N, CA, C and O atoms as a GROMACS GRO file, in nm:
protein
  336
    1MET      N    1  -3.955  -0.745  -3.234
    1MET     CA    2  -3.779  -0.739  -3.108
    1MET      C    3  -3.876  -0.681  -2.949
    1MET      O    4  -3.957  -0.589  -2.940
    2ILE      N    5  -3.826  -0.776  -2.839
    2ILE     CA    6  -3.859  -0.772  -2.749
    2ILE      C    7  -3.721  -0.685  -2.742
    2ILE      O    8  -3.633  -0.735  -2.811
    3SER      N    9  -3.679  -0.550  -2.664
    3SER     CA   10  -3.639  -0.465  -2.599
    3SER      C   11  -3.626  -0.509  -2.416
    3SER      O   12  -3.730  -0.485  -2.356
    4LEU      N   13  -3.512  -0.567  -2.329
    4LEU     CA   14  -3.461  -0.558  -2.213
    4LEU      C   15  -3.399  -0.442  -2.106
    4LEU      O   16  -3.292  -0.385  -2.126
    5TYR      N   17  -3.470  -0.421  -2.008
    5TYR     CA   18  -3.404  -0.253  -1.911
    5TYR      C   19  -3.317  -0.308  -1.872
    5TYR      O   20  -3.354  -0.425  -1.856
    6VAL      N   21  -3.182  -0.293  -1.834
    6VAL     CA   22  -3.086  -0.292  -1.759
    6VAL      C   23  -3.013  -0.250  -1.744
    6VAL      O   24  -2.957  -0.202  -1.842
    7PHE      N   25  -2.944  -0.230  -1.597
    7PHE     CA   26  -2.854  -0.108  -1.536
    7PHE      C   27  -2.748  -0.249  -1.537
    7PHE      O   28  -2.753  -0.367  -1.502
    8ILE      N   29  -2.668  -0.168  -1.589
    8ILE     CA   30  -2.493  -0.232  -1.602
    8ILE      C   31  -2.347  -0.144  -1.465
    8ILE      O   32  -2.300  -0.032  -1.448
    9ASP      N   33  -2.338  -0.221  -1.430
    9ASP     CA   34  -2.212  -0.147  -1.362
    9ASP      C   35  -2.077  -0.200  -1.425
    9ASP      O   36  -2.034  -0.313  -1.402
   10TYR      N   37  -2.038  -0.140  -1.477
   10TYR     CA   38  -1.833  -0.151  -1.531
   10TYR      C   39  -1.686  -0.078  -1.442
   10TYR      O   40  -1.665   0.026  -1.379
   11ILE      N   41  -1.648  -0.137  -1.461
   11ILE     CA   42  -1.507  -0.072  -1.402
   11ILE      C   43  -1.448  -0.053  -1.507
   11ILE      O   44  -1.389  -0.147  -1.560
   12TYR      N   45  -1.448   0.095  -1.575
   12TYR     CA   46  -1.300   0.120  -1.616
   12TYR      C   47  -1.198   0.239  -1.542
   12TYR      O   48  -1.229   0.297  -1.437
   13TYR      N   49  -1.076   0.264  -1.615
   13TYR     CA   50  -0.992   0.334  -1.572
   13TYR      C   51  -0.950   0.441  -1.624
   13TYR      O   52  -0.874   0.434  -1.721
   14THR      N   53  -0.991   0.563  -1.572
   14THR     CA   54  -0.882   0.649  -1.537
   14THR      C   55  -0.707   0.656  -1.626
   14THR      O   56  -0.638   0.562  -1.662
   15LEU      N   57  -0.683   0.794  -1.636
   15LEU     CA   58  -0.500   0.784  -1.674
   15LEU      C   59  -0.442   0.720  -1.584
   15LEU      O   60  -0.357   0.636  -1.611
   16ASN      N   61  -0.499   0.764  -1.391
   16ASN     CA   62  -0.426   0.670  -1.338
   16ASN      C   63  -0.440   0.570  -1.296
   16ASN      O   64  -0.416   0.538  -1.179
   17THR      N   65  -0.496   0.479  -1.405
   17THR     CA   66  -0.553   0.334  -1.314
   17THR      C   67  -0.628   0.314  -1.210
   17THR      O   68  -0.667   0.203  -1.175
   18THR      N   69  -0.665   0.466  -1.128
   18THR     CA   70  -0.804   0.390  -1.063
   18THR      C   71  -0.885   0.360  -1.118
   18THR      O   72  -0.939   0.419  -1.211
   19ALA      N   73  -0.916   0.235  -1.059
   19ALA     CA   74  -1.123   0.159  -1.036
   19ALA      C   75  -1.195   0.255  -1.045
   19ALA      O   76  -1.179   0.343  -0.960
   20MET      N   77  -1.270   0.268  -1.123
   20MET     CA   78  -1.423   0.422  -1.084
   20MET      C   79  -1.526   0.267  -1.166
   20MET      O   80  -1.495   0.175  -1.241
   21TYR      N   81  -1.644   0.310  -1.103
   21TYR     CA   82  -1.761   0.204  -1.116
   21TYR      C   83  -1.876   0.331  -1.256
   21TYR      O   84  -1.949   0.430  -1.254
   22LYS      N   85  -1.846   0.281  -1.304
   22LYS     CA   86  -1.990   0.359  -1.365
   22LYS      C   87  -2.148   0.314  -1.415
   22LYS      O   88  -2.144   0.231  -1.506
   23ARG      N   89  -2.281   0.354  -1.374
   23ARG     CA   90  -2.355   0.288  -1.426
   23ARG      C   91  -2.465   0.302  -1.532
   23ARG      O   92  -2.571   0.356  -1.502
   24ILE      N   93  -2.447   0.264  -1.630
   24ILE     CA   94  -2.509   0.304  -1.783
   24ILE      C   95  -2.615   0.215  -1.759
   24ILE      O   96  -2.605   0.102  -1.710
   25ASN      N   97  -2.708   0.267  -1.794
   25ASN     CA   98  -2.895   0.240  -1.845
   25ASN      C   99  -2.876   0.165  -2.041
   25ASN      O  100  -2.811   0.244  -2.110
   26ILE      N  101  -2.914   0.065  -2.105
   26ILE     CA  102  -2.948   0.008  -2.250
   26ILE      C  103  -3.018  -0.063  -2.217
   26ILE      O  104  -3.046  -0.118  -2.111
   27ASN      N  105  -3.066  -0.063  -2.368
   27ASN     CA  106  -3.161  -0.119  -2.424
   27ASN      C  107  -3.130  -0.247  -2.491
   27ASN      O  108  -3.059  -0.236  -2.592
   28LEU      N  109  -3.173  -0.387  -2.452
   28LEU     CA  110  -3.100  -0.544  -2.540
   28LEU      C  111  -3.213  -0.638  -2.562
   28LEU      O  112  -3.301  -0.679  -2.486
   29ASP      N  113  -3.173  -0.673  -2.752
   29ASP     CA  114  -3.261  -0.751  -2.752
   29ASP      C  115  -3.244  -0.908  -2.678
   29ASP      O  116  -3.141  -0.976  -2.684
   30VAL      N  117  -3.353  -0.941  -2.618
   30VAL     CA  118  -3.361  -1.007  -2.574
   30VAL      C  119  -3.301  -1.178  -2.607
   30VAL      O  120  -3.223  -1.253  -2.549
   31GLU      N  121  -3.370  -1.185  -2.709
   31GLU     CA  122  -3.282  -1.281  -2.812
   31GLU      C  123  -3.120  -1.347  -2.823
   31GLU      O  124  -3.068  -1.458  -2.835
   32LEU      N  125  -3.063  -1.164  -2.809
   32LEU     CA  126  -2.941  -1.142  -2.818
   32LEU      C  127  -2.910  -1.245  -2.677
   32LEU      O  128  -2.884  -1.364  -2.657
   33VAL      N  129  -2.926  -1.155  -2.619
   33VAL     CA  130  -2.836  -1.169  -2.476
   33VAL      C  131  -2.910  -1.364  -2.486
   33VAL      O  132  -2.836  -1.441  -2.548
   34LYS      N  133  -3.026  -1.419  -2.436
   34LYS     CA  134  -3.055  -1.585  -2.448
   34LYS      C  135  -2.927  -1.594  -2.504
   34LYS      O  136  -2.836  -1.605  -2.422
   35LYS      N  137  -2.894  -1.593  -2.627
   35LYS     CA  138  -2.819  -1.656  -2.723
   35LYS      C  139  -2.667  -1.655  -2.686
   35LYS      O  140  -2.598  -1.757  -2.676
   36ALA      N  141  -2.607  -1.483  -2.659
   36ALA     CA  142  -2.505  -1.492  -2.574
   36ALA      C  143  -2.474  -1.573  -2.484
   36ALA      O  144  -2.364  -1.628  -2.480
   37MET      N  145  -2.593  -1.597  -2.376
   37MET     CA  146  -2.612  -1.684  -2.250
   37MET      C  147  -2.506  -1.809  -2.221
   37MET      O  148  -2.415  -1.852  -2.150
   38GLU      N  149  -2.593  -1.831  -2.337
   38GLU     CA  150  -2.616  -1.997  -2.402
   38GLU      C  151  -2.432  -2.017  -2.384
   38GLU      O  152  -2.376  -2.046  -2.279
   39LEU      N  153  -2.355  -1.988  -2.534
   39LEU     CA  154  -2.280  -1.972  -2.610
   39LEU      C  155  -2.149  -1.950  -2.524
   39LEU      O  156  -2.055  -2.029  -2.532
   40THR      N  157  -2.145  -1.847  -2.447
   40THR     CA  158  -2.071  -1.828  -2.362
   40THR      C  159  -2.098  -1.867  -2.204
   40THR      O  160  -1.982  -1.864  -2.164
   41GLN      N  161  -2.156  -1.892  -2.121
   41GLN     CA  162  -2.158  -1.999  -2.074
   41GLN      C  163  -2.235  -1.905  -1.902
   41GLN      O  164  -2.294  -1.954  -1.806
   42ASN      N  165  -2.208  -1.808  -1.924
   42ASN     CA  166  -2.230  -1.639  -1.809
   42ASN      C  167  -2.336  -1.656  -1.770
   42ASN      O  168  -2.441  -1.660  -1.835
   43LYS      N  169  -2.318  -1.668  -1.661
   43LYS     CA  170  -2.481  -1.647  -1.609
   43LYS      C  171  -2.572  -1.510  -1.578
   43LYS      O  172  -2.686  -1.524  -1.533
   44SER      N  173  -2.526  -1.401  -1.598
   44SER     CA  174  -2.558  -1.318  -1.564
   44SER      C  175  -2.607  -1.188  -1.703
   44SER      O  176  -2.565  -1.211  -1.816
   45ILE      N  177  -2.656  -1.116  -1.688
   45ILE     CA  178  -2.648  -1.023  -1.860
   45ILE      C  179  -2.494  -0.962  -1.835
   45ILE      O  180  -2.401  -0.985  -1.912
   46LYS      N  181  -2.480  -0.869  -1.695
   46LYS     CA  182  -2.335  -0.800  -1.667
   46LYS      C  183  -2.259  -0.887  -1.684
   46LYS      O  184  -2.185  -0.826  -1.761
   47ASP      N  185  -2.174  -1.074  -1.667
   47ASP     CA  186  -2.128  -1.115  -1.746
   47ASP      C  187  -2.067  -1.151  -1.895
   47ASP      O  188  -1.962  -1.189  -1.947
   48VAL      N  189  -2.228  -1.107  -1.936
   48VAL     CA  190  -2.232  -1.153  -2.109
   48VAL      C  191  -2.181  -0.988  -2.130
   48VAL      O  192  -2.077  -1.002  -2.194
   49VAL      N  193  -2.198  -0.866  -2.113
   49VAL     CA  194  -2.201  -0.772  -2.133
   49VAL      C  195  -2.016  -0.755  -2.141
   49VAL      O  196  -1.958  -0.733  -2.247
   50HIS      N  197  -1.962  -0.767  -2.038
   50HIS     CA  198  -1.856  -0.735  -2.004
   50HIS      C  199  -1.743  -0.819  -2.137
   50HIS      O  200  -1.654  -0.778  -2.212
   51TYR      N  201  -1.828  -0.997  -2.102
   51TYR     CA  202  -1.700  -1.030  -2.198
   51TYR      C  203  -1.746  -1.037  -2.336
   51TYR      O  204  -1.711  -1.131  -2.408
   52ALA      N  205  -1.807  -0.963  -2.370
   52ALA     CA  206  -1.850  -0.904  -2.528
   52ALA      C  207  -1.738  -0.795  -2.560
   52ALA      O  208  -1.657  -0.797  -2.652
   53LEU      N  209  -1.754  -0.704  -2.464
   53LEU     CA  210  -1.644  -0.543  -2.444
   53LEU      C  211  -1.536  -0.650  -2.439
   53LEU      O  212  -1.483  -0.619  -2.546
   54ASN      N  213  -1.490  -0.715  -2.412
   54ASN     CA  214  -1.354  -0.801  -2.343
   54ASN      C  215  -1.314  -0.854  -2.457
   54ASN      O  216  -1.198  -0.849  -2.498
   55GLU      N  217  -1.429  -0.918  -2.526
   55GLU     CA  218  -1.346  -0.979  -2.715
   55GLU      C  219  -1.365  -0.930  -2.813
   55GLU      O  220  -1.332  -0.979  -2.920
   56VAL      N  221  -1.438  -0.792  -2.797
   56VAL     CA  222  -1.411  -0.684  -2.904
   56VAL      C  223  -1.329  -0.559  -2.872
   56VAL      O  224  -1.339  -0.456  -2.938
   57ILE      N  225  -1.239  -0.575  -2.754
   57ILE     CA  226  -1.142  -0.496  -2.706
   57ILE      C  227  -0.952  -0.569  -2.824
   57ILE      O  228  -0.850  -0.531  -2.880
   58LYS      N  229  -1.061  -0.730  -2.777
   58LYS     CA  230  -0.892  -0.813  -2.817
   58LYS      C  231  -0.894  -0.849  -2.998
   58LYS      O  232  -0.821  -0.922  -3.066
   59LYS      N  233  -0.983  -0.784  -3.027
   59LYS     CA  234  -1.020  -0.827  -3.187
   59LYS      C  235  -0.977  -0.737  -3.265
   59LYS      O  236  -0.921  -0.749  -3.374
   60ASN      N  237  -1.018  -0.600  -3.176
   60ASN     CA  238  -0.938  -0.460  -3.238
   60ASN      C  239  -0.778  -0.416  -3.271
   60ASN      O  240  -0.716  -0.373  -3.368
   61SER      N  241  -0.744  -0.458  -3.115
   61SER     CA  242  -0.572  -0.545  -3.112
   61SER      C  243  -0.522  -0.672  -3.170
   61SER      O  244  -0.404  -0.704  -3.180
   62ARG      N  245  -0.630  -0.743  -3.208
   62ARG     CA  246  -0.463  -0.804  -3.298
   62ARG      C  247  -0.506  -0.698  -3.464
   62ARG      O  248  -0.444  -0.679  -3.569
   63LYS      N  249  -0.576  -0.675  -3.437
   63LYS     CA  250  -0.608  -0.568  -3.628
   63LYS      C  251  -0.504  -0.490  -3.553
   63LYS      O  252  -0.400  -0.556  -3.544
   64GLU      N  253  -0.498  -0.391  -3.506
   64GLU     CA  254  -0.360  -0.312  -3.501
   64GLU      C  255  -0.205  -0.381  -3.487
   64GLU      O  256  -0.091  -0.334  -3.482
   65LEU      N  257  -0.268  -0.523  -3.483
   65LEU     CA  258  -0.130  -0.572  -3.516
   65LEU      C  259  -0.056  -0.653  -3.637
   65LEU      O  260   0.037  -0.733  -3.653
   66LEU      N  261  -0.163  -0.577  -3.717
   66LEU     CA  262  -0.191  -0.638  -3.896
   66LEU      C  263  -0.155  -0.467  -3.933
   66LEU      O  264  -0.097  -0.448  -4.040
   67LYS      N  265  -0.171  -0.410  -3.892
   67LYS     CA  266  -0.012  -0.236  -3.947
   67LYS      C  267   0.143  -0.276  -3.953
   67LYS      O  268   0.235  -0.247  -4.029
   68PHE      N  269   0.124  -0.396  -3.785
   68PHE     CA  270   0.313  -0.414  -3.859
   68PHE      C  271   0.350  -0.550  -3.976
   68PHE      O  272   0.462  -0.599  -3.991
   69LYS      N  273   0.276  -0.576  -4.020
   69LYS     CA  274   0.294  -0.671  -4.132
   69LYS      C  275   0.372  -0.695  -4.239
   69LYS      O  276   0.307  -0.680  -4.342
   70GLY      N  277   0.509  -0.733  -4.262
   70GLY     CA  278   0.561  -0.765  -4.342
   70GLY      C  279   0.646  -0.626  -4.294
   70GLY      O  280   0.741  -0.592  -4.365
   71LYS      N  281   0.622  -0.567  -4.205
   71LYS     CA  282   0.808  -0.465  -4.170
   71LYS      C  283   0.875  -0.556  -4.053
   71LYS      O  284   0.975  -0.539  -3.984
   72VAL      N  285   0.793  -0.645  -4.057
   72VAL     CA  286   0.890  -0.716  -3.919
   72VAL      C  287   0.985  -0.777  -3.969
   72VAL      O  288   0.996  -0.761  -4.091
   73LYS      N  289   1.058  -0.841  -3.923
   73LYS     CA  290   1.230  -0.898  -3.999
   73LYS      C  291   1.211  -1.042  -3.900
   73LYS      O  292   1.234  -1.020  -3.781
   74TRP      N  293   1.176  -1.168  -3.929
   74TRP     CA  294   1.162  -1.287  -3.773
   74TRP      C  295   1.355  -1.338  -3.863
   74TRP      O  296   1.406  -1.351  -3.974
   75GLU      N  297   1.379  -1.344  -3.755
   75GLU     CA  298   1.508  -1.468  -3.669
   75GLU      C  299   1.539  -1.554  -3.599
   75GLU      O  300   1.615  -1.558  -3.502
   76GLY      N  301   1.452  -1.657  -3.673
   76GLY     CA  302   1.466  -1.793  -3.592
   76GLY      C  303   1.422  -1.906  -3.697
   76GLY      O  304   1.384  -1.905  -3.814
   77ASP      N  305   1.436  -1.974  -3.627
   77ASP     CA  306   1.396  -2.161  -3.629
   77ASP      C  307   1.261  -2.179  -3.613
   77ASP      O  308   1.239  -2.180  -3.492
   78LEU      N  309   1.149  -2.196  -3.682
   78LEU     CA  310   1.006  -2.232  -3.657
   78LEU      C  311   1.030  -2.440  -3.592
   78LEU      O  312   0.952  -2.519  -3.538
   79ASN      N  313   1.106  -2.447  -3.615
   79ASN     CA  314   1.104  -2.630  -3.631
   79ASN      C  315   1.207  -2.607  -3.528
   79ASN      O  316   1.246  -2.721  -3.555
   80GLU      N  317   1.262  -2.581  -3.467
   80GLU     CA  318   1.343  -2.595  -3.379
   80GLU      C  319   1.246  -2.546  -3.201
   80GLU      O  320   1.223  -2.615  -3.102
   81MET      N  321   1.218  -2.419  -3.229
   81MET     CA  322   1.091  -2.407  -3.164
   81MET      C  323   0.994  -2.470  -3.022
   81MET      O  324   0.973  -2.485  -2.902
   82ARG      N  325   0.956  -2.494  -3.192
   82ARG     CA  326   0.839  -2.688  -3.198
   82ARG      C  327   0.865  -2.764  -3.087
   82ARG      O  328   0.793  -2.811  -2.998
   83SER      N  329   1.027  -2.768  -3.119
   83SER     CA  330   1.052  -2.903  -3.044
   83SER      C  331   1.064  -2.899  -2.931
   83SER      O  332   1.100  -3.010  -2.893
   84ILE      N  333   1.054  -2.833  -2.851
   84ILE     CA  334   1.154  -2.779  -2.712
   84ILE      C  335   1.049  -2.764  -2.624
   84ILE      O  336   1.069  -2.727  -2.509
   0.00000   0.00000   0.00000
């Protein structure tokens, strides 16, 4: 495995939603980065990492919805909604 040493700036929000920048150092597998850049059409490593972080957040947010499975009563007509 060949590692790529990069600096990444990312934005994170404090509790009062003030944007802040954080610089971190990480070692990335070059082949994984190349493949991710091809698949996502991102042009920079920073963009690929941001994309990956957003995907992890979305995936885990969807998982959180599963805890409501069977606990929410549906009222409505899907066929009627689809015809609109």
